[in-house]
C-alpha positions as a printed NumPy array, in Angstrom:
array([[ 15.977,  -5.874, -15.28 ],
       [ 18.621,  -8.476, -15.61 ],
       [ 21.698,  -9.412, -13.695],
       [ 22.215,  -8.493, -10.079],
       [ 19.529,  -6.28 ,  -8.591],
       [ 20.746,  -3.238,  -6.678],
       [ 20.413,  -3.643,  -2.916],
       [ 17.98 ,  -0.707,  -2.609],
       [ 15.658,  -2.227,  -5.216],
       [ 15.663,  -5.607,  -3.458],
       [ 14.829,  -3.953,  -0.137],
       [ 11.947,  -1.982,  -1.663],
       [ 10.514,  -5.106,  -3.275],
       [ 10.862,  -7.065,  -0.023],
       [  9.109,  -4.256,   1.903],
       [  6.265,  -4.18 ,  -0.642],
       [  5.726,  -7.939,  -0.441],
       [  5.788,  -7.838,   3.376],
       [  3.28 ,  -4.974,   3.367],
       [  0.959,  -6.837,   1.001],
       [  1.163, -10.017,   3.094],
       [ -1.58 ,  -8.77 ,   5.428],
       [ -5.29 ,  -8.762,   4.527],
       [ -6.036,  -5.587,   6.489],
       [ -3.273,  -3.688,   4.695],
       [ -4.574,  -4.898,   1.319],
       [ -8.059,  -3.661,   2.267],
       [ -6.615,  -0.29 ,   3.295],
       [ -4.956,  -0.017,  -0.118],
       [ -8.233,  -0.997,  -1.81 ],
       [-10.029,   1.801,   0.013],
       [ -7.334,   4.366,  -0.774],
       [ -7.242,   3.278,  -4.425],
       [-11.003,   3.856,  -4.601],
       [-10.694,   7.327,  -3.061],
       [ -7.491,   9.028,  -1.969],
       [ -7.052,  11.589,   0.766],
       [ -8.62 ,   9.686,   3.64 ],
       [ -8.007,  10.341,   7.319],
       [ -7.265,   7.646,   9.881],
       [-10.834,   8.019,  11.14 ],
       [-12.188,   7.528,   7.591],
       [-10.092,   4.404,   7.09 ],
       [-11.117,   2.903,  10.44 ],
       [-14.781,   3.589,   9.674],
       [-14.576,   2.035,   6.204],
       [-12.807,  -1.069,   7.487],
       [-15.504,  -1.545,  10.124],
       [-18.527,  -0.765,   7.967],
       [-17.491,  -2.412,   4.688],
       [-15.243,  -5.24 ,   5.841],
       [-16.229,  -6.011,   9.434],
       [-12.737,  -5.252,  10.742],
       [-12.953,  -3.671,  14.17 ],
       [ -9.293,  -2.91 ,  14.835],
       [ -8.191,  -0.102,  17.099],
       [ -7.049,   3.209,  15.65 ],
       [ -3.564,   2.369,  16.923],
       [ -3.538,  -0.956,  15.031],
       [ -4.702,   0.712,  11.799],
       [ -2.115,   3.441,  12.326],
       [  0.576,   0.746,  12.581],
       [ -0.67 ,  -0.854,   9.344],
       [ -0.509,   2.562,   7.656],
       [  3.063,   3.036,   8.91 ],
       [  4.09 ,  -0.27 ,   7.306],
       [  2.405,   0.714,   4.03 ],
       [  4.098,   4.095,   4.173],
       [  7.463,   2.468,   4.89 ],
       [  7.017,   0.31 ,   1.787],
       [  6.222,   3.407,  -0.26 ],
       [  2.649,   2.301,  -0.97 ],
       [  1.065,   5.13 ,   1.024],
       [  2.084,   8.756,   1.261],
       [  0.718,  11.31 ,   3.68 ],
       [  0.021,  14.997,   3.652],
       [ -0.82 ,  17.242,   6.567],
       [ -3.551,  19.841,   6.301],
       [ -3.596,  21.648,   9.599],
       [ -4.187,  19.03 ,  12.267],
       [ -5.498,  16.522,   9.728],
       [ -3.265,  13.864,   8.185],
       [ -4.45 ,  12.573,   4.812],
       [ -3.364,   9.246,   3.322],
       [ -2.848,   8.587,  -0.38 ],
       [ -2.261,   5.394,  -2.36 ],
       [  1.085,   5.463,  -4.18 ],
       [  1.189,   2.643,  -6.788],
       [  4.753,   3.201,  -8.053],
       [  6.335,   0.378,  -5.972],
       [  3.811,  -2.034,  -7.525],
       [  4.734,  -0.75 , -10.975],
       [  8.392,  -1.531, -10.217],
       [  7.452,  -5.127,  -9.5  ],
       [  5.391,  -5.474, -12.678],
       [  8.277,  -4.049, -14.71 ],
       [ 10.439,  -6.834, -13.346],
       [  7.939,  -9.54 , -14.333],
       [  6.057,  -8.299, -17.378],
       [  3.13 , -10.353, -18.565],
       [  3.543, -12.157, -21.884],
       [  2.032, -10.423, -24.865],
       [ -0.902, -12.132, -26.565],
       [  0.192, -14.781, -29.011],
       [  3.594, -15.297, -27.384],
       [  4.043, -17.976, -24.742]])
């Protein structure tokens, strides 16, 4: 992408960077990337057991809302259960903007 970035693209990128600026949110994404379709209870349990993070369900729910707002998490309802899924496309948009150099070219 060259030239002026569309406003919507800039907002999405800003939201993604803000979402990734928090360690708990990065850990949530790590857990969802390892296995999608987790409930809020699953995520809270994993954060406590694997990472020693004892946040309230409300706090984790707020983190998930920020990740969802940035497009990094999508949700699906199955009855009364809400499942969370990692959505990597916003990260792919960022890497398309700053591609890594190919081997042998610097």
